C-alpha positions as a printed Julia matrix, in Angstrom:
827×3 Matrix{Float64}:
 -30.7    -9.44   89.52
 -32.31  -11.51   86.79
 -33.48   -8.31   85.02
 -29.94   -6.9    85.09
 -28.62  -10.1    83.57
 -31.25   -9.98   80.87
 -30.44   -6.34   80.19
 -26.76   -7.2    79.87
 -27.63  -10.04   77.49
 -29.73   -7.65   75.45
 -26.9    -5.15   75.3
 -24.49   -7.87   74.25
 -26.85   -8.94   71.5
 -27.15   -5.35   70.28
 -23.39   -5.03   70.36
 -22.94   -8.05   68.18
 -25.09   -6.42   65.58
 -23.41   -3.04   65.94
 -19.84   -4.0    65.14
 -16.53   -4.71   66.82
 -13.14   -3.19   67.47
 -10.02   -3.15   65.36
  -8.97   -6.57   66.66
 -12.33   -8.18   65.86
 -12.93   -9.08   69.56
 -15.9    -8.18   71.75
 -14.06   -8.18   75.11
 -10.58   -7.91   76.45
  -8.14   -6.1    78.74
  -7.9    -2.33   78.86
  -5.55   -0.98   76.17
  -5.62    1.75   73.48
  -8.22    0.83   70.89
 -10.09    2.34   67.92
 -13.71    1.51   67.03
 -15.66    2.33   63.84
 -19.4     2.81   64.21
 -21.95    3.82   61.57
 -23.83    6.97   62.33
 -27.61    6.9    62.81
 -27.79    3.56   64.7
 -30.26    3.01   67.52
 -29.09    4.0    71.07
 -27.89    1.55   73.76
 -25.5    -0.15   71.4
 -22.65   -2.05   73.12
 -19.19   -1.15   71.85
 -16.77   -3.28   73.95
 -16.45   -5.17   77.26
 -13.23   -4.14   79.04
 -11.85   -6.5    81.73
 -10.17   -5.08   84.84
  -7.2    -6.57   86.58
  -7.13   -6.57   90.44
  -7.11   -4.49   92.52
  -9.33   -2.55   90.03
 -13.03   -2.98   90.69
 -14.64   -0.33   88.46
 -14.13    1.83   85.31
 -14.2     5.55   84.61
 -14.89    7.24   81.18
 -13.71   10.8    80.26
 -13.09   12.81   77.1
 -15.43   13.82   74.17
 -18.36   11.8    75.38
 -20.88   14.51   74.36
 -23.3    12.78   76.77
 -23.48    9.91   74.28
 -20.89    7.4    75.47
 -21.04    5.67   78.89
 -19.2     2.82   80.64
 -20.62    0.55   83.3
 -18.66   -0.42   86.41
 -18.03   -3.86   84.92
 -16.29   -2.24   81.88
 -19.14   -2.41   79.34
 -18.71    0.57   76.93
 -21.81    1.65   74.96
 -23.55    4.7    73.45
 -27.01    5.82   74.47
 -27.81    8.03   71.47
 -27.5     7.75   67.71
 -24.17    9.13   66.38
 -23.99   11.93   63.8
 -20.81   12.11   61.68
 -21.68   15.61   60.52
 -21.7    16.78   64.2
 -18.49   14.99   65.19
 -16.64   12.51   63.0
 -14.17   11.29   65.69
 -14.66   11.04   69.47
 -11.5    10.97   71.63
 -12.28    9.08   74.91
 -10.18    7.95   77.91
 -10.93    4.9    80.07
  -9.38    4.32   83.52
  -9.76    1.55   86.11
 -10.29    2.41   89.8
  -9.87    0.4    93.01
 -12.44    0.25   95.79
 -11.18    3.55   97.16
 -11.55    5.42   93.86
  -7.85    5.55   93.16
  -6.69    5.08   89.55
  -5.16    1.67   88.97
  -4.64    1.83   85.22
  -5.09    4.58   82.63
  -6.35    6.79   81.42
  -6.12    4.71   78.2
  -7.09    6.45   74.87
 -10.09    5.02   73.11
 -10.96    6.43   69.64
 -14.46    6.22   68.18
 -14.63    6.83   64.39
 -18.12    7.63   63.18
 -18.64    6.06   59.74
 -20.75    7.96   57.25
 -24.09    6.9    55.83
 -25.89    8.68   53.04
 -28.22   10.78   55.18
 -27.73   14.18   53.52
 -28.94   15.27   50.08
 -26.75   17.44   47.83
 -27.79   21.1    47.58
 -26.92   23.71   44.93
 -25.39   26.89   46.32
 -27.85   28.96   44.25
 -31.43   28.25   43.18
 -30.72   30.03   39.86
 -27.55   30.74   37.91
 -26.94   33.42   35.3
 -24.23   33.27   32.63
 -23.27   34.38   29.14
 -21.28   32.98   26.23
 -20.01   34.38   22.95
 -21.02   32.71   19.73
 -18.29   30.64   18.1
 -16.52   30.19   21.45
 -14.16   27.26   21.59
 -15.99   23.97   22.36
 -15.1    22.41   25.69
 -13.83   25.68   27.27
 -15.89   26.44   30.42
 -17.66   29.81   30.49
 -19.45   29.3    33.87
 -19.76   26.86   36.8
 -22.56   25.52   38.99
 -21.72   24.19   42.46
 -23.48   21.95   44.99
 -22.5    20.71   48.47
 -23.2    17.52   50.42
 -22.56   17.17   54.17
 -21.75   13.47   53.79
 -18.17   12.23   53.73
 -16.6    13.35   50.41
 -14.17   10.43   50.54
 -17.06    7.97   50.28
 -19.62    7.54   47.5
 -22.13    9.27   49.84
 -20.44   12.6    49.15
 -19.37   12.06   45.53
 -21.5    14.36   43.36
 -22.33   13.98   39.66
 -23.71   16.86   37.55
 -25.92   16.44   34.49
 -27.87   18.72   32.12
 -31.37   17.25   31.99
 -33.18   20.0    30.03
 -32.07   22.48   27.34
 -34.61   25.02   26.1
 -34.87   25.53   23.2
 -33.47   22.23   21.92
 -33.2    22.64   18.15
 -33.26   19.47   16.05
 -32.76   17.52   19.3
 -29.11   18.68   19.41
 -27.42   19.68   22.67
 -25.5    22.95   22.37
 -24.2    22.84   25.96
 -22.31   20.27   28.0
 -21.27   20.01   31.67
 -18.3    18.43   33.37
 -20.04   15.87   35.57
 -17.46   16.23   38.34
 -16.63   19.98   38.39
 -19.94   21.49   37.2
 -18.12   23.44   34.45
 -20.5    24.36   31.6
 -19.14   24.75   28.04
 -20.29   24.57   24.42
 -20.45   21.38   22.42
 -18.97   21.31   18.93
 -22.47   21.85   17.51
 -23.07   24.73   19.93
 -19.83   26.41   18.9
 -20.99   26.25   15.27
 -24.7    27.0    15.62
 -25.2    29.52   18.46
 -26.5    32.79   17.0
 -27.79   35.67   19.16
 -30.03   36.79   16.32
 -31.84   33.45   16.09
 -31.9    32.6    19.83
 -30.48   35.21   22.2
 -30.93   33.08   25.36
 -31.13   29.47   26.56
 -32.39   27.88   29.8
 -30.81   24.76   31.24
 -31.96   22.55   34.09
 -28.96   20.95   35.81
 -29.25   18.13   38.31
 -26.76   16.85   40.88
 -26.77   13.38   42.47
 -24.71   11.84   45.26
 -23.51    8.23   45.41
 -21.65    8.98   42.16
 -25.03    8.85   40.41
 -24.79    5.04   40.36
 -27.28    4.11   43.1
 -31.05    4.02   42.89
 -31.17    5.32   46.49
 -29.03    8.38   45.84
 -30.29   11.88   46.66
 -30.47   14.66   44.06
 -31.14   18.37   43.6
 -31.63   20.6    40.57
 -31.15   24.22   39.59
 -31.99   26.52   36.71
 -29.26   28.08   34.52
 -30.05   31.04   32.25
 -27.48   31.71   29.51
 -27.32   34.8    27.31
 -25.69   34.41   23.84
 -23.51   37.38   22.93
 -22.26   38.31   19.5
 -18.79   37.07   18.66
 -16.36   39.96   18.22
 -13.46   37.61   17.4
 -13.84   38.08   13.64
 -11.4    38.36   10.78
 -10.97   41.99    9.67
 -11.53   43.1     6.11
  -8.57   42.63    3.72
  -5.99   45.44    4.03
  -4.31   47.34    1.18
  -0.83   48.83    1.72
   0.87   51.06   -0.84
   4.28   49.67   -1.74
   7.55   51.46   -0.93
   5.94   53.74    1.64
   8.3    56.39    3.11
   6.23   56.91    6.29
   7.82   55.97    9.65
   7.31   52.33   10.58
   5.7    50.43   12.23
   2.31   51.53   10.87
  -0.97   50.18   12.3
  -3.02   48.55    9.52
  -5.9    46.71   11.28
  -7.26   45.46   14.64
  -8.52   42.17   16.16
 -10.13   41.7    19.59
 -11.03   38.69   21.73
 -14.46   38.56   23.37
 -13.05   39.17   26.86
 -10.08   41.11   28.3
  -6.8    39.43   29.15
  -6.16   37.52   25.91
  -2.59   37.13   24.67
  -2.18   37.77   20.94
   0.36   36.48   18.4
   0.78   36.12   14.62
   1.53   32.82   12.86
   2.02   31.54    9.33
   0.13   28.28    8.82
   0.7    27.09   12.41
   4.31   28.32   12.68
   5.65   31.61   14.08
   5.47   34.44   11.58
   8.64   35.73    9.89
   6.67   38.27    7.85
   7.07   42.05    8.22
   4.06   42.31   10.57
   3.54   42.44   14.36
   0.69   42.51   16.87
   0.46   44.21   20.28
  -1.43   42.94   23.32
  -4.39   45.15   22.49
  -4.85   43.27   19.19
  -3.43   46.03   16.98
  -1.65   44.7    13.87
   1.24   46.66   12.33
   3.43   46.55    9.19
   7.03   46.88   10.34
   8.83   47.9     7.1
   8.16   49.16    3.54
   6.82   46.49    1.16
   7.69   45.84   -2.5
   4.8    44.53   -4.63
   7.15   43.19   -7.3
   8.83   41.07   -4.62
   5.54   39.86   -3.05
   2.14   41.2    -3.97
   0.07   39.75   -1.08
   0.39   38.2     2.37
  -1.79   35.78    4.3
  -1.17   35.1     8.0
  -3.18   34.4    11.15
  -3.93   36.13   14.45
  -4.11   33.84   17.5
  -5.68   34.57   20.9
  -4.57   32.48   23.91
  -5.43   32.42   27.6
  -2.99   33.01   30.44
  -1.61   29.44   30.26
  -1.06   29.6    26.52
  -4.12   27.63   25.46
  -5.92   28.88   22.3
  -9.22   30.56   23.07
 -10.69   30.07   19.57
  -9.72   29.31   16.01
  -7.13   31.71   14.51
  -8.32   34.61   12.33
  -7.03   34.94    8.78
  -5.44   38.32    7.96
  -5.11   39.25    4.28
  -2.84   42.06    3.11
  -2.61   43.22   -0.5
   0.33   45.38   -1.59
  -0.91   48.23   -3.78
   1.14   48.97   -6.87
   2.85   52.25   -7.81
   4.55   52.87  -11.15
   8.12   52.21  -10.07
   9.33   49.92  -12.86
  10.28   50.92  -16.44
   9.32   48.67  -19.4
  11.84   46.01  -20.41
  12.64   44.37  -23.76
  11.9    40.65  -24.26
  15.55   40.08  -25.31
  18.6    42.01  -26.43
  17.55   41.58  -30.06
  14.19   40.25  -31.22
  14.39   38.44  -34.59
  11.53   38.21  -37.1
  11.44   36.75  -40.65
   9.43   37.91  -43.63
   9.19   36.24  -47.02
   9.97   38.25  -50.07
   6.96   39.35  -52.11
   4.73   39.43  -49.0
   1.65   41.66  -49.41
   1.52   45.07  -47.77
  -0.2    44.85  -44.38
   1.07   41.32  -43.69
   1.9    40.6   -40.06
   5.6    39.95  -39.55
   5.5    39.21  -35.81
   4.38   40.49  -32.43
   6.79   42.45  -30.25
   5.89   42.13  -26.56
   7.57   44.27  -23.92
   7.36   43.59  -20.17
   6.55   45.72  -17.14
   6.88   44.39  -13.57
   4.16   46.69  -12.29
   0.69   45.26  -11.61
  -1.02   43.85  -14.68
  -4.2    45.44  -16.04
  -3.48   48.79  -14.4
  -2.36   52.1   -15.86
   1.13   51.4   -14.49
   1.64   48.43  -16.84
  -0.07   49.64  -20.05
   2.67   49.8   -22.74
   2.78   51.93  -25.91
   4.94   50.9   -28.94
   6.49   53.18  -31.6
   9.17   52.67  -34.3
  11.79   55.43  -33.95
  14.45   54.18  -36.41
  14.91   51.87  -39.47
  18.32   50.74  -40.82
  18.86   50.76  -43.79
  16.34   53.21  -45.08
  16.26   51.39  -48.45
  14.48   51.3   -50.76
  12.73   53.88  -48.55
  11.97   54.83  -44.96
   8.79   53.68  -43.24
   8.72   50.12  -44.66
   7.37   48.82  -41.3
   4.87   49.9   -38.66
   3.97   48.65  -35.16
   0.52   48.64  -33.6
   0.47   51.13  -30.71
  -0.86   48.85  -27.96
  -0.64   45.28  -29.34
   2.98   45.43  -30.58
   2.1    43.71  -33.9
   4.79   44.52  -36.51
   3.47   44.81  -40.1
   4.83   45.36  -43.61
   3.78   48.94  -44.49
   5.57   50.42  -47.51
   6.02   47.75  -50.21
   7.0    44.12  -50.83
  10.62   43.23  -50.12
  13.33   41.57  -52.23
  16.03   39.51  -50.61
  18.43   40.39  -53.42
  17.98   44.13  -52.61
  18.24   44.04  -48.78
  18.38   40.73  -46.88
  18.1    42.32  -43.39
  16.56   45.36  -41.59
  17.17   46.66  -38.04
  14.42   48.56  -36.22
  14.48   50.55  -32.96
  11.16   50.38  -31.11
  10.32   52.69  -28.2
   8.3    51.02  -25.43
   6.79   53.37  -22.83
   4.37   53.44  -19.89
   2.97   56.61  -18.34
   6.27   57.51  -16.64
   9.11   55.55  -18.28
  10.51   54.86  -21.8
  12.77   52.05  -23.06
  14.4    51.48  -26.51
  14.41   47.91  -27.89
  16.02   46.41  -31.02
  14.33   44.24  -33.66
  16.06   42.38  -36.52
  13.96   41.48  -39.6
  15.38   38.94  -42.05
  14.03   38.72  -45.59
  13.82   35.06  -46.6
  13.63   33.52  -50.03
  10.32   31.98  -51.2
  10.05   28.56  -52.83
   9.16   29.52  -56.4
  11.52   27.09  -58.21
  11.05   23.32  -58.56
  13.88   20.7   -58.49
  14.88   19.45  -61.98
  16.61   16.06  -62.61
  19.84   16.05  -64.62
  18.27   13.24  -66.69
  14.89   11.59  -66.78
  15.99    7.95  -67.34
  18.82    6.24  -65.47
  18.59    3.07  -67.61
  18.69   -0.55  -66.47
  20.37   -1.96  -63.34
  20.84   -5.7   -62.8
  21.39   -7.03  -59.25
  21.48  -10.49  -57.67
  18.71  -11.09  -55.16
  21.27  -11.65  -52.38
  22.72   -8.14  -52.69
  23.38   -6.95  -49.13
  20.86   -4.72  -47.4
  22.29   -1.21  -47.05
  24.15   -1.33  -50.38
  24.08    1.86  -52.49
  23.04    0.81  -56.0
  22.54    4.16  -57.81
  23.28    7.89  -57.48
  20.72   10.39  -58.79
  20.82   14.19  -58.86
  18.42   17.13  -59.25
  19.08   20.87  -58.88
  17.05   23.78  -57.42
  17.85   27.46  -58.08
  16.22   28.77  -54.87
  18.47   30.13  -52.1
  20.99   27.45  -51.12
  20.73   25.63  -47.81
  17.12   26.66  -47.19
  13.93   24.7   -47.16
  13.22   26.08  -50.6
  16.34   24.54  -52.18
  16.79   21.37  -50.15
  15.74   18.3   -52.16
  14.04   15.19  -50.83
  13.64   12.13  -53.06
  10.86    9.58  -52.8
   9.87    6.53  -54.87
   6.34    6.97  -56.22
   6.07    3.81  -58.37
   7.53    0.31  -58.74
   8.39   -0.5   -55.08
   5.17   -1.3   -53.25
   7.0    -3.43  -50.65
   9.48   -0.68  -49.75
  12.64   -2.62  -50.63
  14.46    0.54  -51.74
  15.14    3.92  -50.12
  16.82    7.21  -51.13
  19.08    9.28  -48.86
  19.91   12.92  -49.7
  23.36   14.46  -49.26
  22.58   17.75  -47.4
  25.53   19.55  -49.02
  25.2    18.46  -52.68
  21.51   17.39  -52.87
  22.69   14.12  -54.5
  20.37   11.14  -53.91
  21.71    7.69  -53.04
  19.43    4.75  -53.83
  19.99    2.0   -51.23
  18.55   -1.45  -50.52
  16.38   -1.29  -47.38
  14.9    -4.83  -47.52
  16.25   -7.99  -49.23
  15.46   -8.35  -52.93
  13.47  -11.43  -53.94
  13.6   -12.87  -57.46
  10.66  -15.2   -56.73
   8.41  -12.29  -55.66
   9.3    -9.59  -58.22
  12.02  -10.07  -60.82
  11.74   -6.65  -62.5
  11.06   -3.28  -60.78
  10.16   -0.25  -62.93
  11.12    2.48  -60.46
   9.85    6.09  -60.72
  11.07    8.65  -58.19
  10.33   12.33  -57.6
  12.34   15.25  -56.22
  10.55   17.67  -53.86
  11.31   20.51  -51.39
  10.41   20.35  -47.67
   9.17   23.96  -47.99
   5.79   24.23  -49.77
   5.81   25.79  -53.23
   4.29   29.23  -53.58
   0.84   29.51  -55.03
   0.78   28.96  -58.78
   3.97   26.85  -58.94
   3.63   23.03  -59.19
   5.91   20.03  -59.63
   6.0    18.57  -63.19
   7.74   15.8   -65.14
  11.06   17.6   -64.81
  11.0    16.73  -61.12
  10.71   12.96  -61.74
  12.99   10.25  -63.25
  13.01    6.48  -63.66
  15.16    3.36  -63.93
  14.62   -0.39  -64.34
  15.88   -2.78  -61.64
  16.35   -6.38  -62.84
  16.73   -8.97  -60.04
  18.56  -12.22  -60.86
  17.95  -15.54  -59.16
  20.38  -17.02  -56.62
  20.37  -20.69  -55.62
  19.48  -20.42  -51.88
  18.23  -22.68  -49.17
  14.55  -22.55  -48.12
  13.89  -20.13  -45.29
  11.44  -20.67  -42.45
   9.44  -17.67  -41.3
  10.65  -18.33  -37.74
  13.25  -20.51  -36.06
  10.98  -22.08  -33.44
   7.25  -22.76  -33.81
   5.23  -23.36  -30.68
   1.75  -24.75  -30.04
  -0.35  -25.99  -27.14
  -2.91  -28.79  -27.15
  -4.74  -30.96  -24.62
  -3.23  -34.39  -24.21
  -6.58  -36.08  -24.93
  -7.11  -34.7   -28.46
  -8.25  -37.2   -31.06
  -5.74  -38.79  -33.43
  -5.58  -36.75  -36.63
  -6.13  -33.38  -34.94
  -4.28  -30.42  -36.45
  -1.96  -28.99  -33.79
   0.11  -26.42  -35.72
   1.47  -25.08  -38.98
   4.94  -24.1   -40.29
   5.76  -22.01  -43.34
   8.96  -21.83  -45.39
  10.08  -19.94  -48.47
  10.88  -22.02  -51.62
  10.27  -25.49  -50.09
   9.85  -28.54  -52.29
   9.14  -30.86  -49.43
   8.54  -30.63  -45.67
   9.37  -33.51  -43.34
   9.47  -34.11  -39.57
  12.69  -35.37  -37.92
  13.42  -36.65  -34.38
   9.8   -37.82  -34.04
  10.91  -40.24  -31.3
   7.42  -41.19  -30.11
   5.8   -41.08  -33.53
   3.12  -38.69  -32.32
   3.16  -36.21  -35.23
   3.12  -36.01  -39.04
   3.32  -33.04  -41.44
   1.67  -32.25  -44.74
   4.76  -31.85  -47.01
   3.03  -29.16  -49.09
   0.94  -27.04  -46.69
   3.12  -27.44  -43.57
   0.12  -28.45  -41.42
   1.05  -30.72  -38.5
  -1.32  -33.46  -37.25
  -1.32  -36.08  -34.49
  -0.81  -39.7   -35.53
  -1.09  -41.38  -32.13
  -2.58  -40.68  -28.69
  -0.61  -38.08  -26.71
   0.48  -38.53  -23.1
   1.61  -35.53  -21.02
   2.89  -37.78  -18.28
   5.27  -39.43  -20.73
   6.49  -36.11  -22.18
   4.96  -32.72  -21.4
   6.92  -30.74  -24.04
   7.32  -32.68  -27.29
  10.1   -31.33  -29.54
  10.56  -32.29  -33.19
  12.5   -30.79  -36.1
  10.96  -29.83  -39.43
  13.2   -30.0   -42.53
  12.41  -27.99  -45.69
  14.07  -29.1   -48.96
  14.67  -26.58  -51.8
  12.5   -26.52  -54.92
  14.49  -27.84  -57.89
  15.92  -30.87  -56.25
  19.17  -29.41  -54.9
  20.61  -30.67  -51.68
  20.09  -27.39  -49.78
  17.71  -27.53  -46.86
  16.74  -25.71  -43.7
  15.61  -26.9   -40.29
  13.22  -25.33  -37.78
  11.99  -26.6   -34.44
   8.38  -27.34  -33.53
   7.58  -27.41  -29.8
   4.23  -28.88  -28.75
   3.18  -28.25  -25.15
   0.74  -30.86  -23.86
  -1.89  -29.51  -21.5
  -2.81  -31.82  -18.67
  -6.04  -33.79  -18.56
  -7.09  -35.63  -15.43
  -6.49  -39.17  -16.72
  -4.47  -40.76  -13.89
  -6.08  -41.93  -10.65
  -4.29  -41.23   -7.37
  -2.0   -43.88   -5.93
   0.39  -44.47   -3.02
   3.62  -42.48   -3.43
   5.67  -45.6    -2.53
   5.25  -49.24   -1.55
   4.44  -49.51    2.16
   5.68  -52.86    3.62
   6.91  -51.88    7.06
   3.86  -50.25    8.68
   3.24  -51.69   12.13
   1.51  -50.99   15.44
   2.64  -52.49   18.74
   0.39  -55.23   20.12
  -1.52  -55.02   22.3
  -2.73  -51.46   21.71
  -2.99  -49.36   24.86
  -4.44  -46.38   22.98
  -5.67  -45.64   19.49
  -2.84  -45.89   16.93
  -2.08  -43.63   13.97
  -0.1   -44.17   10.73
   0.84  -41.51    8.12
   1.05  -42.36    4.41
   1.78  -40.32    1.28
  -0.37  -40.15   -1.89
   0.54  -38.87   -5.35
  -1.02  -38.4    -8.78
   0.82  -38.63  -12.12
  -1.24  -35.73  -13.49
   0.0   -32.16  -13.25
  -0.29  -30.97   -9.69
  -2.77  -28.19   -8.94
  -1.75  -24.99   -7.17
  -1.12  -24.54   -4.31
  -1.45  -28.3    -3.52
  -3.46  -31.29   -4.77
  -6.82  -31.9    -3.12
  -7.25  -35.58   -2.33
 -10.19  -37.01   -0.4
 -10.17  -40.36    1.38
 -12.72  -42.99    2.44
 -12.69  -46.6     3.57
 -14.07  -49.12    1.08
 -15.73  -51.8     3.21
 -18.13  -51.57    6.13
 -15.9   -53.83    8.22
 -12.96  -51.51    7.68
 -15.05  -48.51    8.73
 -15.81  -50.31   12.02
 -12.1   -50.68   12.8
 -10.42  -47.76   11.08
 -10.86  -44.14   10.07
  -8.88  -42.14    7.49
  -8.46  -38.33    7.27
  -6.52  -35.74    5.29
  -3.34  -34.23    6.81
  -2.23  -31.91    3.98
  -2.08  -31.86    0.19
  -0.02  -35.06   -0.11
  -0.39  -36.96    3.18
  -3.22  -38.72    5.01
  -3.67  -40.35    8.38
  -5.0   -43.87    9.1
  -6.17  -44.27   12.71
  -7.64  -47.16   14.68
 -11.11  -46.67   16.17
 -10.53  -49.14   19.05
  -7.73  -51.22   20.65
  -9.2   -54.71   20.25
  -7.0   -55.98   17.41
  -5.42  -59.41   17.22
  -1.75  -59.86   16.4
  -1.21  -60.29   12.66
  -1.3   -58.57    9.24
  -4.27  -56.4     8.23
  -4.86  -55.11    4.72
  -6.91  -51.88    4.8
  -8.59  -50.91    1.45
  -8.78  -47.1     0.99
 -10.55  -45.2    -1.79
  -8.75  -41.98   -2.87
 -10.36  -39.3    -5.07
  -8.31  -36.55   -6.74
 -11.09  -33.91   -7.08
 -10.17  -33.29  -10.75
 -12.39  -32.55  -13.72
 -13.62  -35.14  -14.24
 -12.7   -36.62  -10.83
 -10.82  -39.93  -10.77
 -10.46  -42.3    -7.87
  -8.31  -45.28   -7.07
  -8.43  -48.01   -4.43
  -5.2   -48.86   -2.6
  -4.53  -51.51    0.0
  -2.43  -50.42    2.97
  -0.79  -53.33    4.88
  -0.58  -52.85    8.67
   1.05  -55.39   11.01
   0.11  -55.71   14.7
   3.13  -57.23   16.45
   4.98  -57.44   19.74
   7.47  -54.59   20.0
  10.98  -54.7    21.44
  12.64  -51.32   21.97
  10.22  -49.65   19.58
  10.71  -52.24   16.76
   8.41  -54.99   15.59
   9.63  -58.41   16.86
   8.56  -61.63   15.1
   9.97  -65.11   16.16
  11.96  -66.91   13.49
   9.93  -69.58   11.71
   9.36  -71.05    8.33
   8.61  -68.31    5.88
   7.13  -68.95    2.46
   9.93  -69.49   -0.06
  12.56  -70.33    2.65
  14.16  -73.92    2.64
  13.92  -76.19    5.72
  17.01  -77.42    7.64
  16.95  -80.79    5.89
  16.7   -79.2     2.51
  19.62  -76.9     3.34
  21.86  -79.9     4.36
  20.97  -81.75    1.17
  21.78  -78.74   -0.98
  25.15  -78.33    0.8
  26.15  -82.02    0.32
  25.18  -81.89   -3.36
  27.33  -78.81   -3.85
  30.4   -80.51   -2.28
  29.88  -83.62   -4.48
  29.77  -81.58   -7.69
  32.94  -79.68   -6.7
  34.75  -83.03   -6.01
  33.81  -84.45   -9.42
  35.05  -81.33  -11.19
  38.4   -81.46   -9.34
  38.87  -85.16  -10.19
  38.27  -84.61  -13.91
  40.73  -81.7   -13.95
  43.4   -83.82  -12.17
  43.08  -86.76  -14.67
  43.37  -84.37  -17.63
  46.56  -82.84  -16.21
  48.17  -86.31  -15.78
  47.35  -87.31  -19.36
  48.83  -84.12  -20.74
  52.07  -84.64  -18.79
  52.55  -88.17  -20.23
  51.93  -86.99  -23.74
  54.42  -84.15  -23.37
  57.13  -86.68  -22.2
  56.67  -88.92  -25.25
  56.72  -85.99  -27.63
  59.9   -84.67  -26.0
  61.66  -87.99  -26.37
  60.67  -88.29  -29.99
  61.9   -84.79  -30.68
  65.26  -85.6   -29.07
  65.74  -88.65  -31.26
  65.0   -86.73  -34.47
  67.26  -83.8   -33.69
  70.84  -84.19  -35.18
  73.88  -83.96  -32.93
  76.04  -80.88  -33.07
  79.73  -80.6   -32.44
């Protein structure tokens, strides 16, 4: 009995280590239950202790026991052998309770045993060796073969999750992998480098060693297997065909097959595209890769075509890069020559030498250049008029250069010729028309009607643009040509360009005009010489002479005029710290007798009355005035009252000469006493110097050691800082905190400010101080005395005024009585 109890205890202990049911209990009444048990565990493992209800006295087990599962009469369910998930993953059992007579009391009740997987099986490749092949230049990433392995463990757990990997590639050139494998499916494909580099001539075969691991390849205790893969590299037959030539305007029945493409394997679907869009060109492709032209082509409309052939798999995915197809349209002589225009016009000067080139006549042919179809031949077939004789011109047979052949021409004899030129290729002829105009040559010079136009007197204030003289020369060359047109230019006496000459295009008259103001003070007398010329060059041997030039004398008279400044506003810049006496600018005026500065409100500047140089006479201050404006007055030479005024603006550049200071007076800064936490106050700082961009850079420090024990100061932004307490042990009263502020300028300046801070009792957020005697405030006694004194003074003043009024009334009564006595009675 003791041994049985010990055996039961042992079984119970084993059960506790084996697991428990779905309700996490080790015993209980009979009811449907499911248990999960790892395979491979030691036998005699307790599963569950069922409890029977009277009159049941024993238990019965049926179902898929496989001789493994047993139940004791007291309801203890256990297994006596190790479970194997690969043999049976789920055991369907039934448990019943029986009474003392063997009759069923309860059940059968279904009991399910799920066998949980452990990694007890290694993966195995289906083949010890694999054979495959791939075409060179195949698309990277597209599988061309598969390797497969199996694992008897549960595929829904990591035990049965397989990972593939290529561990060896032979040969491995430059340590570059040409092959890759999908680690989950075992699909083998080319890498990008393999697609580019595989060449059956260099390496016709490759050997791979592929491994497979279970546990997702992530566990050091995973099982693995390996296999050998031999791959043959085949030549790529997916290649672009040679360029195709098609004769234009073919009369053969269409479509006509012109070339062929072929994918490396059967079943490809072919199509044509134009730069990644469906083709609209006159070409088609069948599903055998044959490419056709669908209609006659015209080279003159389009001489070549470029499009692409695409191969796709059954789901429409490209198998490789598209192939470029080039088609050239071959020319036939189907276009006659054409003339460059309805009439081609050339010009030839009279007296040209025989053999001179007149021009080049160029016909056109739309057939292909540099072929026999477009070679043109030129020939003159007619000349009108045939005067003074026929054959005055010839044309070069192939170049089309037209030359003078018979003799020199005279415009007076025949001003124009009309030629008919035949232009032909090997099959066609075209007649074109050429007009040749004989033009006059410039063999006559302009001659002035007179050589001296005398003297001309003008005031120096004569308006610009005024016409002051008309001159005239004549030219006997053909009118209204470059040979007879006259241009006038001044060659002497006007170095400053104050005068100009305009030509009337109809009469060749020249109008002398004033282009710039005359100036008596600069030049009082101008001896002007001008020359007449043609825009067309003179012929060789003919030159301009004195007949083509003339002169006149221009006398300028003085006009009493005000001085003139060279500009209305003069501007200068200078640092505000320049030494007194520094030159800061210069003004210039025409005809000044004296220069003086006006509106010099601060007395900062003076001017040299002769040279116009401006100097400082006192220290400058940008903070007082950054742009200093004064007026400069110029008085006329000769003592007249005429004068002119210009402005001089002096911009003062900032120098760091003002230390920083508080932006305002701080008298109401307070902190509530007693402090419960560290207090903070914000204050603003400024600097009278020009502010830096984007903001001034002030730095802060406390002056005394005692202050640094109680306070700390820090920068908030460009203009504000923060004063904070370092503890809360302050007494009630007024504290003056000295702070040193540096502006960071060049050179840096610093200032010391004292910030008053009051520690006081606060009422509703405001500082409360009991009323008491304040310095400068009178006491109560003093206030009463002042009030009584005021009333006494007012009483005295009222009394004096009252006495004066009484005296005046008495005096007025006496005077009235006296006046009444002196006044005569009237009837």
